[in-house]
C-alpha positions in Angstrom: -7.3 -22.3 -10.2 -7.4 -22.5 -6.4 -9.0 -19.7 -4.5 -6.6 -17.3 -2.8 -6.3 -17.3 1.0 -4.2 -14.7 2.9 -1.3 -15.5 5.2 -2.5 -16.8 8.5 -5.5 -18.6 7.1 -6.2 -21.9 9.0 -5.2 -24.9 7.0 -8.3 -26.9 8.2 -10.7 -24.4 6.6 -11.4 -24.5 2.9 -10.9 -21.3 0.9 -13.7 -18.8 0.9 -16.3 -19.5 -1.8 -15.2 -23.1 -2.3 -17.3 -26.1 -1.5 -17.3 -27.0 2.2 -16.0 -23.6 3.2 -18.8 -22.8 5.7 -18.8 -26.4 7.1 -15.1 -26.5 7.7 -15.2 -23.0 9.1 -17.8 -23.9 11.7 -15.9 -27.0 12.7 -12.7 -25.1 13.2 -14.3 -22.2 15.1 -15.9 -24.7 17.5 -12.4 -25.9 18.3 -11.3 -22.4 19.0 -14.0 -21.6 21.6 -14.6 -23.5 24.9 -16.2 -26.9 24.5 -19.5 -25.8 26.1 -20.2 -23.5 23.2 -21.1 -26.6 21.2 -24.3 -26.8 23.3 -25.7 -23.7 21.6 -27.4 -24.6 18.4 -27.7 -21.0 17.4 -24.0 -20.8 16.8 -24.1 -23.6 14.3 -27.1 -22.0 12.5 -25.3 -18.6 12.3 -21.6 -19.1 11.7 -21.1 -15.4 11.6 -22.1 -15.2 15.3 -19.8 -18.2 16.1 -17.0 -16.4 14.4 -17.5 -13.2 16.3 -17.5 -15.1 19.6 -14.4 -17.0 18.6 -12.6 -13.7 17.8 -13.4 -12.2 21.2 -12.4 -15.4 23.0 -9.1 -15.6 21.1 -8.3 -11.9 21.8 -9.1 -12.4 25.5 -6.7 -15.4 25.6 -3.9 -13.3 24.0 -4.5 -10.5 26.5 -4.5 -13.0 29.4 -1.2 -14.6 28.3 0.4 -11.2 27.9 -0.8 -10.1 31.3 0.4 -13.3 33.0 3.8 -13.0 31.3 4.2 -9.4 32.6 3.6 -10.3 36.2 5.1 -13.8 36.2 8.3 -12.8 38.0 6.6 -10.9 40.8 3.8 -13.5 41.1 5.9 -16.6 41.0 9.4 -15.5 41.8 9.2 -16.5 45.5 7.4 -19.8 44.8 9.5 -21.2 42.0 13.3 -21.8 41.5 15.0 -19.8 38.9 14.9 -22.6 36.3 11.3 -23.2 36.9 10.4 -19.5 36.4 12.4 -19.5 33.2 10.4 -22.5 32.0 7.1 -20.8 32.8 8.2 -17.7 30.9 9.1 -19.8 27.9 5.7 -21.5 28.0 4.0 -18.1 28.1 6.0 -17.0 25.0 5.2 -20.1 23.1 1.6 -20.0 23.9 1.4 -16.3 23.2 2.7 -16.8 19.6 0.2 -19.7 19.1 -2.7 -17.7 20.5 -1.8 -14.6 18.3 -1.9 -16.9 15.3 -5.3 -18.3 16.3 -6.7 -14.8 16.8 -5.5 -13.7 13.4 -7.0 -16.8 11.8 -10.3 -16.4 13.5 -10.5 -12.8 12.3 -9.8 -13.8 8.7 -12.5 -16.5 8.8 -15.0 -14.1 10.3 -14.3 -11.6 7.5 -14.7 -14.3 4.9 -18.0 -15.4 6.5 -19.3 -11.9 6.1 -18.6 -12.0 2.4 -15.3 -10.3 2.2 -13.0 -11.5 -0.5 -9.2 -11.6 -0.4 -6.7 -10.8 -3.2 -3.0 -11.1 -3.2 -1.0 -8.1 -2.1 2.7 -7.3 -2.1 2.6 -7.3 1.7 1.4 -10.9 1.7 4.7 -12.1 0.2 7.2 -11.6 3.0 9.8 -13.8 1.3 9.9 -11.8 -1.8 9.8 -8.5 0.1 12.7 -9.6 2.3 14.7 -10.7 -0.7 14.0 -7.4 -2.4 14.9 -5.6 0.8 18.2 -7.5 1.0 19.0 -6.5 -2.6 18.0 -2.9 -1.9 20.2 -2.9 1.2 23.1 -4.3 -0.9 22.6 -1.6 -3.5 22.5 1.1 -0.9 25.7 -0.1 0.7 27.3 -0.1 -2.7 26.0 3.4 -3.3 27.5 4.6 -0.1 30.9 3.2 -1.0 30.7 4.9 -4.4 29.7 8.2 -2.9 32.5 7.8 -0.4 35.0 7.5 -3.2 33.6 10.1 -5.5 32.2 12.8 -3.3 34.7 15.6 -2.9 35.5 16.5 0.7 34.1 13.3 2.1 36.2 10.5 3.3 35.2 7.0 2.8 34.7 5.0 6.0 38.0 3.6 7.3 40.1 5.7 5.0 39.9 8.9 6.8 42.2 7.8 9.6 44.8 6.5 7.1 44.6 9.7 5.1 45.0 11.8 8.2 47.9 9.6 9.3 49.5 10.1 5.9 49.0 13.8 6.1 50.6 13.8 9.5 53.6 12.0 8.2 53.9 14.5 5.4 53.7 17.3 7.8 56.3 15.8 10.1 58.5 15.1 7.0 58.2 18.8 6.0 59.0 19.9 9.6 62.0 17.6 9.9 65.4 19.4 10.0 67.1 19.8 6.7 63.9 19.5 4.7 61.7 22.3 3.4 61.6 25.9 4.6 61.4 24.9 8.3 64.5 22.8 7.8 66.3 25.8 6.4 65.3 28.0 9.3 66.5 25.3 11.8 69.8 25.1 9.9 70.1 28.8 10.0 69.5 28.9 13.7 72.1 26.3 14.3 74.6 28.2 12.2 74.0 31.4 14.0 74.4 29.5 17.2 77.7 28.2 16.2 78.8 31.8 15.2 77.7 33.1 18.6 79.7 30.4 20.3 82.7 31.2 18.2 82.5 34.9 19.0 82.0 34.1 22.6 85.0 31.9 22.5 87.0 34.7 20.9 86.5 37.1 23.8 88.7 35.3 26.3 91.4 35.2 23.7 91.2 39.0 23.4 91.4 39.4 27.2 94.4 37.1 27.3 96.2 39.2 24.7 
């Protein structure tokens, strides 16, 4: 059974505890640090020291790339055309991602050289977590729909407006003349109005007589 390595472990380095681990770790770490570091034999004799220096160097590279990205527009905006500045920012972003990966890998190798062992964790399986998260999200959405249908006094999304519209139609239907109590009152008013008109029309007749 192959030894477990955490996500971000450099492919060129053998798993911790396996044959060739220390040798491949030293070779990879020497590629991380500047070439002049190869002149110091002490770093080959003590891989833990080499790993510590590699971690500091990688972290400094990440900080430098981030700092350069933040001031690129103000520093190069007047000297480069717009498309040139966009290309520089794109290069900063690409290198920043690469350097972050190297810094993480160097940290993992340094921990392994110090004797730390790694074991699988749930957080180390992003694909499974994301799939489970998608399923959970789907279940949550379904739960919300169910609660929208079942919960009394709560309207499901998108249905409230239609329900209110229907209620409005019913209200207008009730208030329409000739329907319901309101209709009767309206009819009564009209009837009384006709009676008043008739009596008013009768007064001239009386005067005429």
